[in-house]
RODO-2510 file (C-alpha; in nm, 4 decimals, decimal comma):
residues 87
     n   res          X          Y          Z
     1     m     1,6782     7,4451     0,5820
     2     t     1,4817     7,6141     0,8724
     3     l     1,4102     7,4990     1,2113
     4     s     1,0133     7,5230     1,1160
     5     s     1,0928     7,2836     0,8024
     6     q     1,2602     7,0403     1,0141
     7     v     0,9617     7,0335     1,2745
     8     s     0,7408     6,9807     0,9748
     9     a     0,8866     6,7218     0,7843
    10     p     0,8103     6,3813     0,8589
    11     h     1,0415     6,2445     1,1070
    12     r     1,2052     5,9389     0,9642
    13     r     1,4107     5,6888     1,1539
    14     i     1,6677     5,5414     1,0336
    15     h     1,7050     5,1982     1,1110
    16     e     2,0187     4,9538     1,0702
    17     d     1,9724     4,5539     1,1444
    18     s     2,2509     4,4403     1,3654
    19     p     2,4363     4,1752     1,1613
    20     f     2,2214     3,9156     1,3544
    21     q     1,9238     4,0431     1,2236
    22     s     2,0439     4,0785     0,8960
    23     a     2,1766     3,7267     0,8887
    24     l     1,8771     3,6128     1,0347
    25     r     1,6528     3,7558     0,6910
    26     h     1,8807     3,6340     0,4487
    27     f     1,8604     3,3454     0,6304
    28     s     1,5205     3,2978     0,6360
    29     f     1,5121     3,3513     0,2522
    30     l     1,7373     3,0976     0,2371
    31     s     1,5210     2,8785     0,3865
    32     r     1,1991     2,9465     0,1992
    33     f     1,3796     2,9396    -0,1129
    34     g     1,5413     2,6084    -0,0409
    35     r     1,2204     2,4407     0,0551
    36     a     1,0439     2,6057    -0,2757
    37     t     1,3448     2,4200    -0,4421
    38     k     1,3110     2,1025    -0,2433
    39     a     0,9471     2,1032    -0,3570
    40     k     0,9923     2,1471    -0,7038
    41     l     1,2676     1,8858    -0,7637
    42     h     1,0416     1,6510    -0,5577
    43     t     0,8035     1,6889    -0,8139
    44     g     1,0201     1,6782    -1,1089
    45     f     1,1275     1,3601    -0,9810
    46     m     0,8627     1,1783    -0,9392
    47     v     0,7442     1,2815    -1,2845
    48     f     1,0823     1,1307    -1,4090
    49     q     1,0119     0,7774    -1,1870
    50     t     0,6823     0,8066    -1,2968
    51     a     0,7918     0,8126    -1,6214
    52     r     1,0559     0,5832    -1,6328
    53     m     0,7708     0,3202    -1,4655
    54     m     0,5495     0,3233    -1,7596
    55     s     0,7966     0,2646    -1,9972
    56     v     0,9444    -0,0347    -1,8174
    57     l     0,5830    -0,1712    -1,8150
    58     s     0,5003    -0,0753    -2,1323
    59     s     0,7874    -0,2843    -2,2482
    60     m     0,6481    -0,5743    -2,1448
    61     s     0,4311    -0,8087    -2,2891
    62     d     0,0539    -0,8587    -2,2077
    63     y     0,1263    -1,2514    -2,0892
    64     q     0,3889    -1,0664    -1,8226
    65     l     0,1208    -0,7789    -1,7386
    66     k    -0,1263    -1,0408    -1,7462
    67     q     0,0841    -1,2472    -1,4548
    68     i     0,1180    -0,9145    -1,2407
    69     g    -0,2647    -0,8966    -1,2931
    70     i    -0,2799    -0,5457    -1,4548
    71     s    -0,4325    -0,4429    -1,8276
    72     r    -0,1851    -0,2415    -2,0709
    73     s    -0,4500     0,0647    -2,0165
    74     d    -0,3708     0,0133    -1,6331
    75     i    -0,0479     0,0910    -1,6593
    76     p    -0,0688     0,5117    -1,6116
    77     n    -0,2391     0,4226    -1,2611
    78     y    -0,0328     0,1618    -1,1985
    79     a     0,2627     0,3245    -1,2470
    80     e     0,2058     0,5898    -1,0314
    81     v     0,0769     0,3869    -0,7694
    82     l     0,4198     0,1852    -0,7894
    83     v     0,6145     0,5151    -0,7572
    84     a     0,3896     0,6960    -0,4685
    85     g     0,4691     0,3761    -0,2956
    86     e     0,8455     0,3848    -0,2793
    87     q     0,8465     0,7258    -0,1107
***
């Protein structure tokens, strides 16, 4: 390699992260991954709880549903309201 080829080649700086910077970058990734995972778990839990509530309400008799003030067609909406209120 000649001097002229060294000068004309693009200058590349090799930059190594300090252990702190490397750990910070990994922590940042884990933090984002954790938030995304928590959001998905929360959504899944809410869907599960809503399905459970709908099952319980659907198993009630028409008389019991009337006593709490809902009709059978209101069950999906009422279940969502009940589960959302538990948060």
